[in-house]
Phi, psi and omega in degrees: 000131177257127180275129183295146179258132176268130182286355182278076187284342174065036185289122173063042181297147185298331181278352182296138175301321182296322177292318182293331180272000183307316179303325177286316189279344180272011176292163178301320176227084189298326182290323177297320178298313180295322179293320178296317178295318179299318179295319181295322185254025175055043173084000180231118181241099177277132177243110184263117177250170187297330182230016184198149176238127177246131180242117179268127183237142185223005180266148176305322179296327177295315180298318180299319182293314186282321187266339187235286192291330178235034186300331182293343178273355186233118179262157181289154180260123190248352186304132179087349183263326184299325177300332181269317190250000180061222178253050177279179178308326186289343185236018176232166186216175173071210185296324179296319177303313181296321181293321180289325182290323190307311182290352180262342187299323183299332181293343182245017172287140182308332180296338181278340188296326178298324178293327180284336190311308182296334180281326174296317180294324178297319178294320178295322177301319179297319179294322180294323176298319179294318181292331177299323178291320178294323178297325180286324183271334182076012182287158179274138179239159175265114190292323180296321176298318179296316182285328177296316181293327174294312181298323179296320179292324175300315180298312182300315185283313186281315187268333185247355178058038182228148165293145179290116188268357184240162175280107187293332180292323178292313181296318179303312183292323180293312184285329174298331175305322180280305190291331180292340184240024182300333186263016176261156185270281188237332182290324177051069180262146173230155182266117180235113181051041176082358181249141177277123183237135180293134177256116186275166174299327178296323178299313182291322178297320179295317179301316181289326178297316178297315180299317183289345178275346187295313182302318178297323177298318180296313182296332180271001185280170178299131178278135185283302187230001184053044178294141182284331187237096174226171176301319182296317178296326178293320176296318181291325177294321177296321178298323184278352183282113182295341179270010182230064186297335180294335185265075179268189184295326177299323179295320176301313180300314183293322178295321177300321180300317184295326179283326182284340176243300186297309179295322180293316184293318181293320176297316183295316180296320178299314181294319180296314178295325177300314181294326175297311181298319180293327177294332177274346182227074184301335178294326177288322176299316180292327179294324176298315179298319179295319178298318179298319178295319181295322185274319191247351187066224178266358184269165173293155177299145170256159185303319183288358178257350188299318182291345178277353180274059191292315182294320179300318178295324178294325176298317178298315181295319179293325176299318181288342171283311184288321183229067181296121179306316175263091187273347180214138180243121186255133175227161177244128180288122178281329179218175179295152179208166175231119180245102181049048177087357180259122184283127174250130180259151176304133181096345177298141170271124182249127183242112176277115183269083181298328179304317183292318176300322181293337185248012184278128177292349176290336185240350183222130174289131178047064193296337180274356181277138174280109185218084182302332182299342179295346178260010172298145188309318184292331178275325181297330181297335184270358184291140176292129182298138180071012171275353179228113187228057182293334181237028185067206182198165179077198187292339180263018177296156187298127183292332185255016185301313182295320178294320179303318181293325176293316178304314184286327176297313179296318182296316179300312182300311185290316182294320184282342176286341181247338188222157167245105175284127184246116179289131184235018180264187178301143183237122002280161176295145181262159185259140172243103187268092170252219179299325174243165182268096184257158172284133181288120182080006177087180178236091180284135181225156162243150184252126178244128178284142175283141180282000000 
C-alpha cells in the first residue's frame, strides 16, 4: 500500500519558531551569540513578539523542570516536522504517544543489540569498500553525506531486515533540499556552489515525493534473514492487532520515516563531527586504533568486546557534548509555570538550549576543549545532572540513543583501522543551526588508506 503524499509541505511557515529565530541563527557564529545572551540574562532569554512569546532556557535546572518534574505541562513542538515524519512518535504527544511507543520499545532493549551486531558490521564493511575507492582516487567527499548513508544502511539491515533498496546519496540530497531551508519563509534559497539559487515549491514537493516513497521501497526490498523479531515485524504486529486501530498501515510508514531520517541524521551528524574532531586531534585517533588493537588484536570486533571499547565510546560522548545534533528542545507550555522565579505563561514556546549547558564553564572544566576523558566513569559521576542532554531527558528521551552510540563506536573503530580521514575544509568548521546542528557548507574530507 502506498500512502498518498500531500503537497502542503508547510516549508518555513511564518509562525514557525525556526523562522522567528532566524535573525539569531543566521549570525556568523550563532552559538556564541546565544551563549553571550544567556550569560547576560542569567540563563533565561525572553523574546517577546507581537503574537508570541519564546523563552530560551539554558540551565540544567530549567531542563529538569520542563523535561522531567513538570513534563506534563509541556507538550512537544511539531511545526515543520509532520511533512517529514507524518504522525510518528516524534510528532504526537500524550496518551497516544505512549500507546504508539509501547510496541516499539522492545526493539531498543539492550538484549536486542547483539542480534543487530552482524548487520551493523555488514553496513560498515560496505562503507569501507567505498572508502577504499576514494583513497585510491584522492577525491574529496562530503562527510555528513557519507555518514548519513552509512547510518541509513545500518537501519535498513539491522532494524528492518532488508537490503537498502534506494540510492541513499540521492535520497540524502533530495531531503536535505527540504530540511536545510526549513527556517526560511518564502524565498526558499539554497546555497549551490556559492551562489544563491531560488528554491521553488516544485523543488520541495519533488523532494518530499521522493522521501515519502522510501518506506514502501524498504518494505518491498529483499529480505535478508527472515528474522522473526525486528523493529519492522513489531510495527507490523501492531498494525495487525484488531484492538489497536490507531496503528494502521500509515502508522507503520510514518514510524519507519522517523527511523530512516531522524535516527539516521543524529547518528550521522555525531559520526561526522567525531571524525572532524579526530582529524584535529590525531593523538586521539591513534588512541582509538591502539584500543582496538588491545581489545580485538588484528581481528574485527566481536559483540562481547564492544563494551571494552571505552575510550572510543568516550570520544562519541564528547562529540555529542561539543556538537549536540539536537542542540535545542522546543516545548509549548500548556499552563502557567514558574521556573526559578521566571513566569511562564500558557502558550509560551520554551526552548531548552542544551548546547549552552554543554558549553557552560559552570558545569564543565575548559568547556571548549576536546577531552573525551571527561566521560570516564569516575569523572562522569561528578557531573551536574541535566548539564548533558544529548538525547533529551525524561519520558520523551530518544528511544534509540543507546543503539546510536554502539553504531558510532563500531564505525569509528573499523573505519579508523583502515583509513585516516583528513579534513580539508575551513578551520575551524562553522555551524549551521537549523533543527539539527549541522556543519555550515558541509565537512569536506579526503580519505587516506593506512599502509
